[in-house]
MMTF fields as JSON, N, C-alpha, C and O atoms, coordinates in Angstrom:
{
  "mmtfVersion": "1.0.0",
  "mmtfProducer": "UNKNOWN",
  "numBonds": 471,
  "numAtoms": 472,
  "numGroups": 118,
  "numChains": 1,
  "numModels": 1,
  "chainsPerModel": [1],
  "groupsPerChain": [118],
  "chainIdList": ["A"],
  "bondAtomList": [4, 2, 8, 6, 12, 10, 16, 14, 20, 18, 24, 22, 28, 26, 32, 30, 36, 34, 40, 38, 44, 42, 48, 46, 52, 50, 56, 54, 60, 58, 64, 62, 68, 66, 72, 70, 76, 74, 80, 78, 84, 82, 88, 86, 92, 90, 96, 94, 100, 98, 104, 102, 108, 106, 112, 110, 116, 114, 120, 118, 124, 122, 128, 126, 132, 130, 136, 134, 140, 138, 144, 142, 148, 146, 152, 150, 156, 154, 160, 158, 164, 162, 168, 166, 172, 170, 176, 174, 180, 178, 184, 182, 188, 186, 192, 190, 196, 194, 200, 198, 204, 202, 208, 206, 212, 210, 216, 214, 220, 218, 224, 222, 228, 226, 232, 230, 236, 234, 240, 238, 244, 242, 248, 246, 252, 250, 256, 254, 260, 258, 264, 262, 268, 266, 272, 270, 276, 274, 280, 278, 284, 282, 288, 286, 292, 290, 296, 294, 300, 298, 304, 302, 308, 306, 312, 310, 316, 314, 320, 318, 324, 322, 328, 326, 332, 330, 336, 334, 340, 338, 344, 342, 348, 346, 352, 350, 356, 354, 360, 358, 364, 362, 368, 366, 372, 370, 376, 374, 380, 378, 384, 382, 388, 386, 392, 390, 396, 394, 400, 398, 404, 402, 408, 406, 412, 410, 416, 414, 420, 418, 424, 422, 428, 426, 432, 430, 436, 434, 440, 438, 444, 442, 448, 446, 452, 450, 456, 454, 460, 458, 464, 462, 468, 466],
  "bondOrderList": [1, 1, 1, 1, 1, 1, 1, 1, 1, 1, 1, 1, 1, 1, 1, 1, 1, 1, 1, 1, 1, 1, 1, 1, 1, 1, 1, 1, 1, 1, 1, 1, 1, 1, 1, 1, 1, 1, 1, 1, 1, 1, 1, 1, 1, 1, 1, 1, 1, 1, 1, 1, 1, 1, 1, 1, 1, 1, 1, 1, 1, 1, 1, 1, 1, 1, 1, 1, 1, 1, 1, 1, 1, 1, 1, 1, 1, 1, 1, 1, 1, 1, 1, 1, 1, 1, 1, 1, 1, 1, 1, 1, 1, 1, 1, 1, 1, 1, 1, 1, 1, 1, 1, 1, 1, 1, 1, 1, 1, 1, 1, 1, 1, 1, 1, 1, 1],
  "groupList": [{"groupName": "UNK", "atomNameList": ["N", "CA", "C", "O"], "elementList": ["N", "C", "C", "O"], "formalChargeList": [0, 0, 0, 0], "bondAtomList": [1, 0, 2, 1, 3, 2], "bondOrderList": [1, 1, 2], "singleLetterCode": "X", "chemCompType": "L-PEPTIDE LINKING"}],
  "groupTypeList": [0, 0, 0, 0, 0, 0, 0, 0, 0, 0, 0, 0, 0, 0, 0, 0, 0, 0, 0, 0, 0, 0, 0, 0, 0, 0, 0, 0, 0, 0, 0, 0, 0, 0, 0, 0, 0, 0, 0, 0, 0, 0, 0, 0, 0, 0, 0, 0, 0, 0, 0, 0, 0, 0, 0, 0, 0, 0, 0, 0, 0, 0, 0, 0, 0, 0, 0, 0, 0, 0, 0, 0, 0, 0, 0, 0, 0, 0, 0, 0, 0, 0, 0, 0, 0, 0, 0, 0, 0, 0, 0, 0, 0, 0, 0, 0, 0, 0, 0, 0, 0, 0, 0, 0, 0, 0, 0, 0, 0, 0, 0, 0, 0, 0, 0, 0, 0, 0],
  "groupIdList": [1, 2, 3, 4, 5, 6, 7, 8, 9, 10, 11, 12, 13, 14, 15, 16, 17, 18, 19, 20, 21, 22, 23, 24, 25, 26, 27, 28, 29, 30, 31, 32, 33, 34, 35, 36, 37, 38, 39, 40, 41, 42, 43, 44, 45, 46, 47, 48, 49, 50, 51, 52, 53, 54, 55, 56, 57, 58, 59, 60, 61, 62, 63, 64, 65, 66, 67, 68, 69, 70, 71, 72, 73, 74, 75, 76, 77, 78, 79, 80, 81, 82, 83, 84, 85, 86, 87, 88, 89, 90, 91, 92, 93, 94, 95, 96, 97, 98, 99, 100, 101, 102, 103, 104, 105, 106, 107, 108, 109, 110, 111, 112, 113, 114, 115, 116, 117, 118],
  "secStructList": [7, 7, 1, 1, 1, 5, 1, 1, 6, 6, 1, 5, 7, 7, 7, 7, 7, 7, 7, 7, 6, 6, 7, 7, 2, 2, 2, 2, 2, 2, 2, 2, 2, 2, 2, 2, 2, 1, 7, 7, 3, 3, 3, 3, 3, 3, 3, 3, 3, 3, 3, 3, 3, 3, 3, 3, 3, 7, 6, 6, 1, 7, 3, 3, 3, 3, 3, 3, 3, 3, 3, 3, 3, 3, 3, 3, 3, 1, 7, 1, 1, 7, 7, 7, 7, 6, 6, 7, 1, 7, 7, 7, 7, 7, 7, 4, 4, 4, 4, 4, 4, 1, 7, 5, 7, 2, 2, 2, 2, 2, 2, 2, 2, 2, 6, 6, 7, 7],
  "xCoordList": [9.261, 8.498, 7.932, 7.761, 7.641, 6.985, 5.641, 4.939, 5.285, 4.062, 2.81, 1.716, 2.932, 1.751, 1.535, 0.677, 2.281, 2.111, 2.642, 3.305, 2.343, 2.85, 1.852, 0.704, 2.309, 1.465, 1.462, 0.478, 2.544, 2.671, 3.134, 4.252, 2.298, 2.749, 3.136, 2.487, 4.216, 4.704, 5.141, 5.121, 5.536, 6.094, 7.427, 7.677, 8.276, 9.553, 9.298, 8.476, 10.016, 9.777, 11.071, 12.041, 11.068, 12.152, 11.887, 10.735, 12.922, 12.792, 12.091, 12.237, 11.336, 10.667, 9.961, 9.945, 9.377, 8.661, 8.204, 8.294, 7.713, 7.112, 8.044, 9.091, 7.625, 8.319, 7.617, 6.4, 8.389, 7.842, 7.56, 8.201, 6.605, 6.339, 7.624, 8.36, 7.877, 9.045, 10.332, 11.379, 10.269, 11.464, 11.629, 10.643, 12.852, 13.143, 13.173, 13.477, 12.858, 12.797, 14.132, 14.15, 15.245, 16.557, 16.845, 17.435, 16.431, 16.634, 15.743, 16.166, 14.518, 13.613, 14.16, 14.091, 14.701, 15.296, 16.416, 16.446, 17.319, 18.439, 17.942, 18.425, 16.983, 16.446, 15.77, 16.022, 14.912, 14.187, 15.146, 14.968, 16.156, 17.128, 17.893, 18.121, 18.288, 18.997, 18.111, 18.565, 16.843, 15.93, 15.616, 15.621, 15.345, 14.888, 16.02, 15.878, 17.149, 18.217, 19.518, 20.426, 19.621, 20.8, 22.061, 23.16, 21.937, 23.088, 22.853, 21.729, 23.926, 23.843, 23.813, 24.524, 22.992, 22.976, 24.184, 24.369, 25.011, 26.186, 25.955, 26.589, 25.043, 24.662, 23.201, 22.736, 22.481, 21.082, 20.761, 21.063, 20.142, 19.715, 18.242, 17.846, 17.415, 15.996, 15.785, 16.47, 14.828, 14.474, 13.158, 13.134, 12.063, 10.738, 9.794, 10.189, 8.536, 7.545, 6.277, 6.05, 5.454, 4.132, 3.248, 3.745, 1.951, 1.031, -0.051, -0.317, -0.676, -1.77, -2.492, -1.977, -3.679, -4.423, -4.139, -4.213, -3.813, -3.504, -3.892, -3.814, -4.31, -4.651, -3.384, -2.528, -3.267, -2.113, -2.583, -3.627, -1.796, -2.057, -1.157, 0.066, -1.757, -1.017, -0.742, -1.425, 0.278, 0.507, -0.798, -1.484, -1.138, -2.407, -3.467, -4.525, -3.202, -4.121, -5.087, -5.77, -5.18, -6.092, -5.672, -4.483, -6.654, -6.397, -7.102, -8.233, -6.403, -6.963, -6.467, -5.298, -7.342, -6.97, -6.25, -6.766, -5.054, -4.295, -3.826, -3.608, -3.679, -3.132, -1.623, -1.151, -0.874, 0.577, 1.228, 0.778, 2.276, 3.11, 4.481, 5.109, 4.936, 6.229, 7.241, 7.071, 8.282, 9.399, 10.544, 11.082, 10.92, 11.908, 13.297, 13.487, 14.266, 15.659, 16.553, 16.3, 17.591, 18.674, 19.692, 20.158, 20.038, 20.927, 22.148, 22.104, 23.209, 24.4, 24.42, 24.09, 24.81, 24.822, 26.216, 27.083, 26.407, 27.722, 28.206, 29.398, 27.313, 27.708, 26.76, 25.584, 27.27, 26.422, 25.769, 24.894, 26.193, 25.594, 24.52, 24.813, 23.294, 22.171, 21.768, 21.944, 21.227, 20.664, 19.2, 18.86, 18.33, 16.911, 16.156, 16.445, 15.176, 14.268, 13.09, 13.1, 12.08, 10.947, 10.053, 9.181, 10.247, 9.429, 9.864, 9.122, 11.06, 11.585, 12.026, 12.531, 11.836, 12.218, 13.495, 14.165, 13.834, 15.059, 15.379, 14.547, 16.603, 16.993, 17.852, 18.372, 17.989, 18.815, 19.404, 18.719, 20.679, 21.302, 21.169, 21.707, 20.447, 20.02, 20.466, 20.282, 21.048, 21.344, 20.037, 19.056, 20.002, 18.762, 18.078, 16.849, 18.825, 18.222, 17.415, 16.548, 17.677, 16.972, 15.779, 15.025, 15.584, 14.513, 13.123, 12.265, 12.889, 11.58, 11.153, 9.968, 12.084, 11.768, 11.315, 11.001, 11.276, 10.86, 9.427, 8.985, 8.701, 7.337, 7.416, 7.221, 7.704, 7.842, 6.469, 5.559, 6.314, 5.046, 4.942, 5.937, 3.742, 3.479, 4.33, 4.833, 4.502, 5.271, 6.752, 7.414, 7.275, 8.676, 8.885, 9.884, 7.955, 8.044, 8.023, 8.819, 7.12, 7.052, 8.331, 8.804, 8.888, 10.122, 11.26, 11.985, 11.421, 12.495, 12.277, 13.244, 11.033, 10.754, 11.108, 11.684, 10.764, 11.008, 12.499, 12.88, 13.337, 14.781, 15.486, 16.69, 14.696, 15.192, 15.898, 16.85, 15.443, 15.988, 15.1, 15.521, 13.88, 12.945, 12.472, 11.679],
  "yCoordList": [-8.403, -9.468, -9.066, -9.914, -7.803, -7.37, -8.072, -8.247, -8.475, -9.252, -8.396, -8.93, -7.087, -6.254, -5.186, -4.323, -5.21, -4.16, -4.602, -5.632, -3.81, -4.074, -4.808, -5.027, -5.177, -5.868, -7.366, -8.051, -7.865, -9.297, -9.495, -9.957, -9.154, -9.251, -10.672, -11.646, -10.756, -12.001, -13.044, -14.239, -12.617, -13.522, -12.968, -11.766, -13.852, -13.428, -12.657, -13.059, -11.538, -10.656, -10.008, -9.918, -9.567, -8.739, -7.299, -6.904, -6.533, -5.114, -4.394, -4.779, -3.361, -2.599, -1.396, -1.182, -0.611, 0.567, 1.422, 1.035, 2.589, 3.467, 4.545, 4.834, 5.126, 6.259, 7.519, 7.651, 8.44, 9.695, 10.643, 10.532, 11.586, 12.55, 13.279, 13.794, 13.311, 13.982, 13.177, 13.649, 11.971, 11.137, 10.227, 9.712, 10.031, 9.099, 7.68, 7.489, 6.687, 5.293, 4.845, 4.22, 5.151, 4.731, 5.352, 4.704, 6.603, 7.264, 6.631, 6.469, 6.277, 5.616, 4.256, 3.886, 3.515, 2.213, 2.374, 1.664, 3.292, 3.508, 3.953, 3.471, 4.867, 5.361, 4.247, 4.09, 3.47, 2.396, 1.351, 0.903, 0.959, -0.025, 0.559, -0.132, 1.823, 2.481, 2.543, 2.219, 2.959, 3.082, 1.733, 1.612, 0.723, -0.566, -1.492, -2.255, -1.436, -2.402, -1.783, -2.506, -0.451, 0.222, 0.037, 0.13, -0.224, -0.373, 0.452, 0.859, 0.686, 1.436, 0.476, -0.528, 0.782, 0.028, 0.47, 1.66, -0.501, -0.189, -0.488, 0.118, -1.427, -1.764, -2.193, -2.816, -1.862, -2.289, -2.553, -1.742, -3.704, -4.063, -4.433, -5.277, -3.818, -4.168, -5.61, -6.107, -6.28, -7.658, -7.699, -8.091, -7.302, -7.309, -6.53, -6.067, -6.384, -5.75, -6.578, -7.398, -6.353, -6.97, -6.051, -5.192, -6.227, -5.426, -6.315, -7.408, -5.826, -6.561, -5.682, -4.648, -6.102, -5.498, -6.336, -7.563, -5.681, -6.427, -5.607, -4.379, -6.296, -5.617, -5.288, -6.151, -4.035, -3.597, -3.272, -2.648, -3.705, -3.376, -2.208, -2.299, -1.118, 0.083, 0.09, -0.597, 0.883, 1.001, 1.413, 2.321, 0.766, 1.024, 0.005, -0.03, -0.84, -1.923, -1.678, -2.613, -0.452, -0.185, -1.014, -1.125, -1.602, -2.392, -1.739, -1.266, -1.724, -1.095, -1.82, -2.199, -2.017, -2.621, -1.563, -0.462, -1.898, -0.938, -1.594, -2.804, -0.772, -1.216, -1.02, 0.068, -2.06, -2.007, -2.374, -3.288, -1.665, -2.0, -2.356, -1.535, -3.558, -4.028, -3.897, -4.5, -3.115, -3.006, -3.75, -3.285, -4.887, -5.748, -5.49, -5.404, -5.368, -5.129, -6.143, -6.544, -6.549, -7.299, -6.261, -5.453, -6.284, -5.265, -5.875, -6.986, -5.142, -5.402, -4.291, -3.142, -4.647, -3.655, -3.547, -4.389, -2.498, -2.156, -3.062, -3.066, -3.834, -4.672, -5.854, -5.751, -6.981, -8.145, -8.055, -8.857, -7.082, -6.862, -5.787, -4.651, -6.15, -5.237, -4.647, -5.273, -3.435, -2.786, -2.537, -1.582, -3.411, -3.394, -2.277, -1.942, -1.699, -0.765, -1.554, -2.785, -0.844, -1.498, -2.312, -3.04, -2.208, -2.984, -4.445, -5.284, -4.75, -6.113, -6.534, -5.716, -7.802, -8.295, -9.138, -9.294, -9.678, -10.458, -10.626, -10.367, -11.063, -11.359, -12.61, -13.041, -13.185, -14.377, -14.366, -14.031, -14.736, -14.981, -16.473, -17.274, -16.852, -18.237, -18.771, -18.098, -19.966, -20.558, -20.901, -21.247, -20.815, -21.079, -22.391, -22.444, -23.423, -24.725, -24.686, -25.536, -23.724, -23.64, -22.682, -22.636, -21.922, -20.918, -21.52, -20.894, -22.713, -23.348, -23.637, -23.854, -23.647, -23.9, -22.666, -22.763, -21.517, -20.264, -19.936, -20.266, -19.287, -18.835, -17.527, -16.443, -17.653, -16.495, -15.988, -16.782, -14.665, -14.151, -14.488, -14.838, -14.383, -14.823, -14.094, -14.723, -12.778, -12.016, -12.382, -12.486, -12.576, -12.993, -14.376, -14.615, -15.284, -16.631, -16.563, -17.232, -15.764, -15.609, -15.0, -15.401, -14.033, -13.394, -14.403, -14.485, -15.172, -16.167, -17.248, -17.749, -17.609, -18.591, -18.025, -18.725, -16.769, -16.145, -16.029, -16.025, -15.936, -15.842, -17.169, -17.211, -18.243, -19.622, -19.912, -20.692, -19.292, -19.603, -20.576, -21.131, -20.776, -21.74, -22.7, -23.597],
  "zCoordList": [0.206, 0.803, 2.146, 3.022, 2.327, 3.555, 3.668, 2.672, 4.882, 5.092, 5.048, 4.864, 5.21, 5.408, 4.354, 4.537, 3.256, 2.252, 0.906, 0.79, -0.112, -1.452, -2.318, -1.932, -3.48, -4.442, -4.167, -4.445, -3.631, -3.349, -1.908, -1.682, -0.933, 0.457, 0.846, 0.464, 1.62, 2.218, 1.197, 1.493, 0.003, -0.995, -1.472, -1.388, -1.97, -2.525, -3.815, -4.638, -3.982, -5.12, -5.576, -4.823, -6.798, -7.303, -6.893, -6.715, -6.746, -6.422, -7.567, -8.727, -7.249, -8.289, -7.727, -6.515, -8.604, -8.136, -9.284, -10.449, -8.94, -9.927, -10.442, -9.862, -11.552, -12.15, -11.653, -11.779, -11.09, -10.592, -11.751, -12.796, -11.595, -12.668, -13.086, -12.244, -14.394, -14.939, -14.873, -15.316, -14.327, -14.17, -15.389, -15.917, -15.827, -16.909, -16.338, -15.161, -17.172, -16.72, -16.127, -15.067, -16.785, -16.279, -14.916, -14.052, -14.719, -13.425, -12.355, -11.21, -12.723, -11.776, -11.36, -10.188, -12.318, -12.02, -10.991, -9.987, -11.239, -10.309, -8.93, -7.906, -8.91, -7.635, -6.855, -5.66, -7.513, -6.815, -6.244, -5.111, -7.015, -6.52, -5.332, -4.339, -5.432, -4.33, -3.082, -1.985, -3.247, -2.102, -1.471, -0.246, -2.282, -1.758, -1.346, -0.39, -2.061, -1.825, -1.322, -0.912, -1.349, -0.812, -1.628, -1.082, -2.922, -3.815, -5.081, -5.375, -5.813, -7.061, -8.245, -8.251, -9.243, -10.499, -11.311, -11.566, -11.718, -12.533, -14.015, -14.878, -14.311, -15.687, -15.683, -14.729, -16.743, -16.873, -18.334, -19.209, -18.584, -19.938, -19.897, -19.093, -20.75, -20.76, -21.193, -22.087, -20.55, -20.9, -21.661, -22.827, -21.021, -21.633, -20.735, -19.665, -21.17, -20.311, -20.31, -21.2, -19.299, -19.221, -18.401, -17.672, -18.515, -17.716, -17.13, -17.631, -16.051, -15.42, -14.414, -13.988, -14.045, -12.933, -11.704, -11.756, -10.593, -9.379, -8.161, -8.175, -7.11, -5.864, -5.089, -4.892, -4.65, -3.868, -2.457, -2.267, -1.461, -0.067, 0.313, 0.203, 0.759, 1.113, 2.611, 3.37, 3.052, 4.493, 5.183, 4.713, 6.272, 6.948, 6.592, 7.221, 5.577, 5.251, 4.119, 3.702, 3.593, 2.475, 1.275, 0.974, 0.586, -0.617, -1.799, -1.688, -2.937, -4.127, -5.361, -5.432, -6.33, -7.604, -8.43, -8.622, -8.918, -9.712, -11.008, -11.07, -12.033, -13.31, -13.234, -12.902, -13.537, -13.424, -14.749, -15.439, -15.094, -16.236, -15.665, -14.996, -15.923, -15.452, -16.591, -17.65, -16.371, -17.302, -16.636, -15.631, -17.177, -16.537, -17.105, -18.318, -16.196, -16.563, -15.877, -14.742, -16.57, -15.935, -15.487, -16.29, -14.197, -13.645, -12.983, -12.455, -13.021, -12.219, -11.172, -11.464, -9.953, -8.877, -8.264, -8.497, -7.482, -6.948, -5.832, -5.524, -5.214, -4.085, -3.964, -4.314, -3.466, -3.21, -1.828, -1.501, -1.023, 0.289, 0.145, -0.228, 0.439, 0.283, 1.63, 2.676, 1.587, 2.772, 2.452, 1.754, 2.973, 2.611, 3.314, 4.463, 2.602, 3.265, 3.837, 3.832, 4.326, 5.005, 4.075, 4.55, 2.776, 1.838, 1.748, 1.237, 2.241, 2.188, 3.583, 4.352, 3.908, 5.23, 5.188, 6.209, 4.021, 3.881, 2.406, 1.537, 2.146, 0.769, 0.756, 1.785, -0.436, -0.6, -2.008, -2.974, -2.114, -3.408, -3.637, -2.873, -4.695, -4.87, -6.229, -7.243, -6.267, -7.576, -8.292, -7.634, -9.607, -10.343, -9.969, -9.915, -9.717, -9.395, -8.102, -7.9, -7.223, -5.944, -5.966, -4.993, -7.035, -7.082, -6.888, -6.266, -7.406, -7.296, -5.871, -5.62, -4.935, -3.539, -2.775, -1.588, -3.422, -2.784, -3.17, -4.27, -2.269, -2.541, -3.328, -2.78, -4.618, -5.492, -5.902, -6.144, -5.981, -6.495, -7.976, -8.611, -8.518, -9.89, -10.922, -11.853, -10.779, -11.758, -11.681, -12.714, -10.485, -10.332, -10.931, -11.61, -10.684, -11.252, -12.788, -13.447, -13.353, -14.813, -15.369, -16.432, -14.651, -15.08, -15.121, -16.114, -14.048, -14.02, -15.079, -15.653, -15.344, -16.395, -17.77, -18.604, -18.003, -19.306, -19.626, -20.796, -18.603, -18.844, -18.524, -18.271, -18.546, -18.414, -17.094, -17.062, -16.003, -14.689, -13.908, -12.893, -14.381, -13.78, -14.849, -14.566]
}
């Protein structure tokens, strides 16, 4: 939810990121969660995928339309205490009934709706 960068600046979002060349999806998932949230993935189960074109704001302010494929996973992590990198400004553990009160980005809102949390 960084205000100045990312695909959904200044909105609540789920952690995510790209797959590096030669990297397996499961390894990318673990790396991205470790980099962004400072915890280890202990279990991961695929949920679904979706794709879309979306404008991304890069560090420095450049904006570019990019094609994105979202591979969604339900994960268990090693700790409830997160250590955020610069891509996130805060986090919250929220009961499902309270999710509607957050300014969730469209993909996060769709994800929570698809798994019956919204």
